C-alpha positions in Angstrom: -32.4 -134.3 101.1 -36.1 -134.3 102.0 -35.5 -136.6 104.9 -33.7 -133.6 106.5 -36.9 -131.5 106.3 -38.9 -132.0 109.7 -42.6 -132.3 109.3 -45.6 -132.5 111.7 -47.7 -135.6 112.0 -51.4 -135.5 111.5 -54.2 -138.0 111.2 -56.7 -137.1 108.5 -60.2 -138.5 109.4 -63.7 -138.5 108.1 -67.1 -140.2 108.6 -67.5 -142.3 105.5 -71.0 -142.9 104.3 -72.1 -140.8 107.3 -71.6 -143.9 109.5 -68.0 -145.3 109.5 -65.0 -143.5 110.9 -62.0 -143.6 108.6 -58.5 -142.1 108.6 -54.9 -142.3 107.9 -51.6 -140.9 109.3 -50.2 -138.0 107.2 -47.0 -136.1 107.4 -47.7 -134.1 104.2 -50.0 -131.5 105.7 -49.5 -127.7 105.4 -51.2 -124.3 105.4 -51.7 -122.9 101.9 -53.7 -119.6 102.3 -54.9 -117.3 105.1 -57.6 -115.7 103.0 -59.5 -117.8 102.3 -58.3 -120.3 105.0 -56.9 -123.3 103.0 -54.7 -126.3 103.9 -53.4 -129.1 101.9 -52.5 -132.8 102.4 -51.1 -135.5 100.1 -52.6 -139.0 100.2 -51.1 -141.8 98.1 -52.8 -142.7 94.8 -53.0 -146.3 96.3 -54.8 -145.2 99.5 -58.0 -147.1 100.1 -59.1 -144.4 102.6 -58.7 -141.3 100.5 -61.5 -142.1 98.0 -63.9 -142.5 101.0 -62.8 -139.1 102.4 -63.3 -137.6 99.1 -66.9 -138.9 98.8 -67.6 -137.5 102.3 -66.5 -134.1 101.0 -65.1 -133.0 104.3 -62.4 -134.1 106.7 -60.7 -133.4 110.0 -56.9 -132.8 110.3 -55.8 -134.0 113.7 -52.4 -132.6 114.8 -50.7 -135.2 117.0 -48.8 -134.5 120.3 -45.4 -135.9 121.2 -47.1 -138.5 123.2 -49.2 -140.0 120.3 -46.6 -142.0 118.4 -48.6 -145.2 118.8 -51.7 -143.5 117.5 -49.7 -142.5 114.4 -48.5 -146.0 114.0 -52.1 -147.3 114.2 -53.3 -144.9 111.5 -50.1 -145.5 109.4 -51.2 -149.0 108.6 -52.9 -149.5 105.2 -56.7 -149.8 105.4 -56.3 -152.6 102.9 -55.1 -154.9 105.7 -58.7 -154.8 107.1 -57.5 -153.6 110.6 -60.0 -151.5 112.4 -58.0 -148.3 113.1 -60.7 -146.9 115.4 -60.8 -149.9 117.7 -60.1 -148.6 121.2 -59.5 -145.0 119.9 -61.5 -142.4 121.6 -62.9 -139.6 119.5 -65.7 -137.1 119.3 -67.4 -135.6 116.3 -66.7 -132.2 114.8 -69.6 -130.1 113.7 -69.6 -132.0 110.4 -69.3 -135.4 112.2 -65.7 -136.0 111.3 -63.7 -137.8 114.1 -61.7 -135.5 116.4 -59.2 -137.8 118.1 -58.9 -137.5 121.9 -55.8 -135.8 123.1 -54.6 -134.2 119.9 -52.7 -130.8 120.1 -55.4 -129.2 117.9 -57.5 -129.9 114.8 -59.0 -128.3 111.7 -62.4 -129.2 110.2 -62.3 -128.7 106.4 -64.3 -129.1 103.3 -62.6 -130.7 100.2 -62.0 -127.8 97.9 -60.0 -129.7 95.1 -57.8 -132.7 94.5 -55.1 -132.7 91.9 -53.0 -135.5 90.5 -49.4 -135.2 91.5 -47.3 -138.2 90.6 -47.9 -141.1 92.9 -50.0 -138.9 95.2 -52.8 -136.4 95.1 -52.6 -132.9 96.4 -55.9 -132.2 98.3 -56.8 -128.7 99.2 -59.2 -128.2 102.0 -61.2 -125.1 103.0 -61.0 -124.6 106.9 -64.5 -124.2 108.3 -63.8 -125.0 112.0 -60.7 -124.9 114.3 -60.3 -126.8 117.6 -58.8 -125.5 120.7 -55.1 -125.8 121.1 -53.9 -127.9 124.0 -50.6 -127.4 125.8 -47.8 -129.8 124.8 -45.3 -130.4 122.0 -46.2 -131.6 118.5 -45.2 -135.0 117.2 -42.6 -134.6 114.4 -41.1 -136.8 111.8 -37.4 -136.3 110.8 -34.9 -138.6 109.0 -37.3 -141.6 109.1 -38.0 -141.4 112.8 -40.5 -139.7 115.2 -39.0 -136.8 117.1 -40.1 -133.7 119.2 -38.8 -130.2 119.5 -36.8 -129.1 122.4 -38.8 -128.5 125.5 -38.5 -124.8 125.6 -41.0 -122.1 126.4 -42.2 -120.2 123.3 -40.8 -116.7 122.8 -42.9 -113.9 124.2 -44.2 -111.1 121.9 -45.8 -111.1 118.5 -45.0 -113.9 116.0 -42.4 -113.5 113.4 -43.6 -112.0 110.2 -41.7 -113.0 107.1 -43.2 -112.0 103.8 -42.5 -115.2 102.1 -43.9 -117.5 104.9 -47.5 -117.9 106.0 -47.8 -116.1 109.2 -50.8 -114.9 111.1 -50.0 -111.5 112.6 -52.5 -111.5 115.4 -51.5 -114.7 117.2 -49.6 -117.9 116.9 -52.5 -120.2 116.3 -53.0 -119.1 112.7 -56.6 -118.1 113.0 
């Protein structure tokens, strides 16, 4: 059933020990609250990267574009393999130093607010402290075990939809 739920693809990054860029691909990323601005992501309990991000205390959620499938694959490999995920990957630092990957659709710089045990994963809540610009393009999505994209359509004009039970930002479509 959950394979039929489409998710966006992000890469969660941080600067471990204030010197080494680290990151992993993550499809379990979502907005939690508008006030205060909170997001969540769910790293595996076996993740080698998550404890390093947790120690850093902050992270960057990079939202991938439809042209960044290979970047997702690079960051989807376990850090336990010893592969340098940042080899050949261009990035610039956010204000907290966390890697903002070149060419992403947008990004959010966050502080780790809380981490909760949740079965074989953690639920990490982050407080958004900085938002990157939104580039044109389509998001990279994951659906039924494969990468996909939305139909290439121009977004509807007018104000965003407001549904009481969904997180929606009434002023513009970029959430904040």
